[in-house]
BAKEDREN-312373 format. One line per field, with one value per residue (C-alpha): residue number from 0; residue in three letters; x, y, z. Coordinates in Angstrom, 3 decimals. Layout:
REM residues N
mardo <- c(NUM,...)
vodo <- c(ala,...)
x <- c(X,...)
y <- c(Y,...)
z <- c(Z,...)
REM end
This chain:
REM residues 289
mardo <- c(0,1,2,3,4,5,6,7,8,9,10,11,12,13,14,15,16,17,18,19,20,21,22,23,24,25,26,27,28,29,30,31,32,33,34,35,36,37,38,39,40,41,42,43,44,45,46,47,48,49,50,51,52,53,54,55,56,57,58,59,60,61,62,63,64,65,66,67,68,69,70,71,72,73,74,75,76,77,78,79,80,81,82,83,84,85,86,87,88,89,90,91,92,93,94,95,96,97,98,99,100,101,102,103,104,105,106,107,108,109,110,111,112,113,114,115,116,117,118,119,120,121,122,123,124,125,126,127,128,129,130,131,132,133,134,135,136,137,138,139,140,141,142,143,144,145,146,147,148,149,150,151,152,153,154,155,156,157,158,159,160,161,162,163,164,165,166,167,168,169,170,171,172,173,174,175,176,177,178,179,180,181,182,183,184,185,186,187,188,189,190,191,192,193,194,195,196,197,198,199,200,201,202,203,204,205,206,207,208,209,210,211,212,213,214,215,216,217,218,219,220,221,222,223,224,225,226,227,228,229,230,231,232,233,234,235,236,237,238,239,240,241,242,243,244,245,246,247,248,249,250,251,252,253,254,255,256,257,258,259,260,261,262,263,264,265,266,267,268,269,270,271,272,273,274,275,276,277,278,279,280,281,282,283,284,285,286,287,288)
vodo <- c(met,lys,ile,gly,ile,thr,lys,leu,val,asp,leu,arg,gln,ala,met,pro,ala,leu,ala,trp,trp,val,val,cys,ser,ala,leu,ala,ala,leu,phe,ile,phe,pro,ile,tyr,leu,met,val,met,gln,ser,val,lys,pro,leu,asp,glu,ala,val,ala,ile,pro,pro,thr,leu,phe,pro,his,gln,phe,ser,leu,glu,ser,phe,leu,ala,leu,ser,gly,glu,asn,gly,ser,ile,asn,ile,val,his,his,ile,leu,asn,ser,leu,tyr,val,ala,ile,ala,ala,val,val,gly,thr,val,val,val,ser,thr,leu,gly,gly,tyr,gly,phe,ala,arg,leu,pro,phe,pro,gly,arg,asn,thr,leu,phe,phe,ala,met,leu,thr,thr,phe,met,ile,pro,phe,gln,ala,ile,ile,thr,pro,leu,tyr,leu,val,leu,arg,thr,ile,gly,ile,glu,asn,thr,leu,leu,gly,leu,ala,leu,val,tyr,ile,thr,phe,glu,leu,pro,phe,gly,leu,phe,leu,met,arg,asn,ser,phe,ala,thr,ile,pro,ala,glu,leu,glu,glu,ala,ala,phe,leu,asp,gly,cys,ser,pro,leu,ser,ala,leu,pro,arg,val,met,leu,pro,leu,ala,leu,pro,gly,val,val,thr,thr,ala,leu,phe,thr,phe,phe,ala,ser,trp,asn,glu,phe,phe,ala,ala,leu,ile,leu,ile,thr,asp,gln,asp,lys,leu,thr,leu,pro,val,thr,leu,ser,ile,leu,gln,thr,gly,gln,phe,gly,thr,leu,asn,trp,gly,ile,leu,glu,ala,gly,val,val,val,ser,ala,ile,pro,cys,ile,ile,ile,tyr,leu,leu,leu,gln,arg,tyr,tyr,val,ser,gly,leu,leu,ser,gly,ala,leu,lys)
x <- c(4.805,1.545,2.597,5.852,4.261,1.671,4.500,6.280,3.253,2.734,6.406,5.956,2.833,4.588,7.716,6.229,5.128,8.433,10.422,8.160,9.023,12.781,12.780,10.856,13.050,16.147,14.757,13.783,17.255,18.723,16.814,16.949,20.746,21.699,19.111,20.742,24.161,22.963,21.438,24.370,26.807,25.023,25.078,28.841,31.340,33.031,36.304,34.695,32.510,35.576,37.556,38.865,37.682,34.165,32.275,28.833,27.844,29.041,31.234,29.559,26.513,26.942,24.983,27.960,27.088,23.552,24.950,27.326,24.371,22.584,25.528,26.634,30.102,30.718,29.261,26.400,23.126,21.090,17.835,17.569,18.115,15.412,13.000,14.048,13.332,10.092,8.843,9.734,8.221,4.894,4.643,5.192,2.641,-0.016,0.611,0.735,-2.366,-4.535,-3.574,-3.572,-6.942,-8.534,-6.758,-7.470,-11.233,-11.421,-9.771,-11.879,-15.307,-15.692,-15.981,-14.222,-12.627,-9.207,-9.409,-7.573,-5.021,-4.101,-3.954,-1.685,0.541,0.870,1.880,4.667,6.453,7.362,9.860,11.687,14.337,14.150,17.879,17.353,15.021,16.726,18.468,15.160,13.424,16.158,15.821,11.997,12.634,15.148,12.730,10.018,12.383,12.327,15.590,17.629,14.499,12.760,9.395,11.074,12.475,9.039,7.524,10.072,9.268,5.561,6.488,8.419,5.479,2.482,2.414,2.296,-0.184,-2.480,-2.192,-2.924,-5.897,-7.409,-7.476,-8.792,-11.747,-12.511,-12.926,-15.723,-19.269,-20.813,-24.095,-22.869,-21.938,-25.276,-27.057,-25.248,-26.274,-29.841,-29.619,-28.466,-24.694,-22.541,-19.349,-17.293,-19.425,-19.794,-16.084,-15.264,-18.685,-18.947,-15.942,-13.015,-13.835,-14.040,-10.835,-8.931,-6.420,-5.348,-4.907,-2.839,-0.732,0.004,0.780,3.179,5.088,5.393,6.610,9.226,10.510,10.728,12.229,14.999,15.720,19.268,20.145,17.618,18.429,22.035,21.700,18.993,20.057,23.385,23.007,23.991,21.196,18.659,20.168,17.867,18.731,20.086,22.541,23.584,24.272,26.595,28.505,28.871,30.390,33.777,35.416,38.780,41.441,39.064,38.311,34.811,32.971,30.674,29.165,27.809,26.784,24.746,23.140,22.037,20.652,18.752,17.335,16.202,14.655,12.484,9.735,9.481,9.089,6.419,4.386,4.369,3.426,0.592,-0.764,0.273,-3.377,-4.427,-1.138,-1.661,-5.429,-4.318,-1.868,-4.449,-7.190,-4.797,-3.570,-7.069,-7.961)
y <- c(150.344,150.677,147.683,149.230,152.470,150.531,148.711,151.896,153.454,150.404,150.613,154.212,153.486,150.647,152.712,154.440,151.216,149.649,152.437,152.231,148.606,149.234,151.986,149.883,146.867,148.960,150.375,146.945,145.583,148.586,147.649,143.865,143.647,144.770,142.246,139.507,140.360,140.295,136.850,135.385,136.802,135.122,131.689,131.648,129.739,132.046,132.009,132.891,135.498,137.602,136.832,139.776,140.309,139.217,136.684,137.394,133.820,131.356,128.490,126.447,127.100,127.024,127.863,128.754,132.347,131.581,128.894,131.614,133.955,131.131,130.990,127.550,128.808,130.864,134.112,136.124,134.241,136.495,134.813,136.448,139.765,139.125,138.470,141.739,143.629,141.736,142.716,146.364,146.581,144.839,146.961,150.174,149.100,148.368,151.534,153.723,152.150,152.479,156.083,157.169,155.638,157.287,160.614,160.630,159.762,162.731,165.218,164.092,163.629,165.236,168.953,170.756,174.217,174.617,171.339,172.618,174.501,171.493,169.339,171.856,171.964,168.232,168.510,170.903,167.992,166.632,169.366,168.404,165.741,162.908,163.094,166.618,165.227,161.896,163.315,164.663,161.386,159.569,161.905,161.213,157.447,157.625,159.553,157.001,154.172,152.402,153.492,150.662,148.631,147.410,148.872,152.353,152.016,150.873,154.118,156.159,154.665,155.396,159.030,159.088,157.518,159.188,162.393,160.596,157.911,160.762,162.592,159.394,158.244,161.621,161.716,158.298,159.047,162.232,160.505,158.320,159.731,161.455,159.830,156.394,157.771,159.548,156.404,154.608,157.394,156.955,153.264,154.096,154.171,156.585,157.956,155.373,152.558,153.820,153.832,150.066,148.950,151.282,153.622,151.414,148.634,151.444,152.921,149.565,150.648,153.580,151.360,148.822,151.599,153.060,149.602,148.943,152.211,151.748,148.306,149.017,152.059,150.261,147.069,148.971,151.771,152.010,155.319,155.306,151.770,152.356,155.372,154.049,150.399,149.562,145.953,143.495,141.050,143.804,144.975,144.999,143.391,146.567,147.219,143.618,143.737,146.653,144.648,141.767,144.079,143.977,140.716,139.736,142.383,144.728,142.397,142.614,139.319,140.001,136.607,136.856,140.509,139.820,136.802,139.042,141.525,138.743,137.578,141.224,141.852,138.564,139.740,143.161,141.512,138.893,141.518,144.006,141.342,140.168,143.530,145.477,145.918,147.753,149.627,151.302,151.978,153.637,155.909,156.979,157.678,160.019,161.651,162.497,164.429)
z <- c(-66.800,-64.825,-62.751,-61.916,-60.822,-58.609,-56.889,-56.274,-54.700,-52.478,-51.333,-50.362,-48.441,-46.696,-45.858,-42.710,-41.276,-42.018,-40.640,-37.471,-36.961,-37.485,-34.963,-32.468,-33.013,-32.422,-29.205,-28.099,-28.732,-26.925,-23.767,-24.060,-24.693,-21.144,-19.629,-21.914,-20.643,-17.046,-17.401,-19.398,-16.880,-13.980,-15.449,-16.451,-14.205,-11.662,-13.487,-16.841,-15.231,-14.297,-17.584,-19.673,-22.191,-21.386,-23.603,-24.959,-24.578,-21.854,-22.821,-20.098,-18.104,-14.376,-11.322,-9.144,-8.782,-7.506,-5.014,-3.754,-3.163,-1.144,1.202,0.233,-0.881,2.232,0.765,2.358,2.503,0.255,1.008,4.405,2.815,0.272,3.075,4.664,1.346,0.907,4.497,3.945,0.497,1.542,4.754,2.569,-0.075,2.616,4.479,1.382,-0.286,2.737,3.504,-0.207,-0.684,2.300,1.608,-2.131,-1.493,0.986,-1.401,-4.344,-2.766,0.724,0.719,3.558,4.014,2.569,0.625,-2.594,-0.488,1.554,-1.635,-3.249,-0.173,-0.306,-3.956,-3.133,-1.203,-4.653,-4.929,-1.695,-2.380,0.218,0.840,2.328,4.955,5.800,8.965,10.347,9.592,11.539,14.492,14.453,14.366,17.162,19.178,19.000,19.411,16.070,14.404,12.842,12.293,9.179,10.653,10.703,7.296,5.981,7.493,5.750,2.493,3.066,3.845,0.436,-1.621,-0.014,-2.069,-5.402,-3.988,-2.798,-6.189,-8.131,-5.932,-5.668,-9.567,-9.844,-7.512,-9.293,-12.676,-11.319,-12.116,-9.123,-9.949,-8.869,-5.347,-5.128,-6.049,-3.175,-0.691,-1.779,-0.960,2.549,2.268,4.253,2.726,4.609,3.471,-0.122,-0.395,-0.255,-1.702,-4.791,-5.201,-4.487,-7.080,-9.732,-8.671,-8.655,-11.462,-9.344,-6.286,-8.232,-9.852,-6.431,-5.101,-8.096,-7.769,-4.068,-4.352,-7.046,-5.144,-1.866,-3.326,-5.131,-2.710,-1.611,-0.069,2.979,3.632,3.689,6.092,8.390,8.830,10.446,11.498,8.730,9.508,8.759,5.414,2.443,-0.926,-2.709,0.056,0.278,-3.428,-2.992,-0.424,-2.843,-5.416,-3.823,-3.265,-1.875,-2.097,-3.920,-6.829,-8.532,-8.849,-11.787,-11.650,-8.085,-8.594,-11.790,-10.210,-7.287,-9.893,-11.665,-8.379,-7.457,-10.989,-10.960,-8.449,-10.216,-13.809,-12.538,-10.620,-13.521,-16.024,-13.860,-13.145,-16.342,-17.384,-14.214,-14.250,-17.622,-16.737,-13.527,-15.197,-17.931,-15.383,-13.477,-16.660,-18.069,-15.011)
REM end
């Protein structure tokens, strides 16, 4: 009798952990299943990829969809558009990180009149949807002569991502103890020399988080690229994938489309896995402040 009661108590104690694992497994399956369908659809032969009803597992593995993306079967050469997206994303990351780092350090460490008011005004830009200012941004780009260029598109992305980058970097610098900066000043550093030598290594998680958010947003952005770029040779990857959606006579080629989605997801997954540790630390440092 006592053995039965002991087993019942152990089972009740194990139930919360068991329920937690069941819930986590169900959520993991919910997120992994679409990725599984995407990958399986991309490695099916073209005729099986458009078959109705669709199959959950390919009867035969084939790279026809990826060969079509590379231009070997007369389709759009997606490699060129991947390079366009890569150029725009890297340019946006560099510009956003540099400006956000300098601005965040100034808001966090340099006292000047109206600092808090200016920072609050910067935060209010979060409430403005970027679709509402796409026309003024286009007029600005046309005025300075860089409309319909990848450089102009990168500048637009920097404009979109700067408010969040400044917010994150300001909070990252604010969490660093002031004594470290004061010690650098005593050793003869100026504010500009203390930034790269002392402050920036400590704020590295915030820098990486800002870079990751900017890269993901620029790599996957569709609306601005569709509006601001008109030459087909300059289209970024998301816009190119939207063109690949519709085949001959309005048919939808799921194999080629899913192969393009796989190609677009690979850089994001690799970069996130490599920098995950810094990403989580950067989010926590901004949240604590």
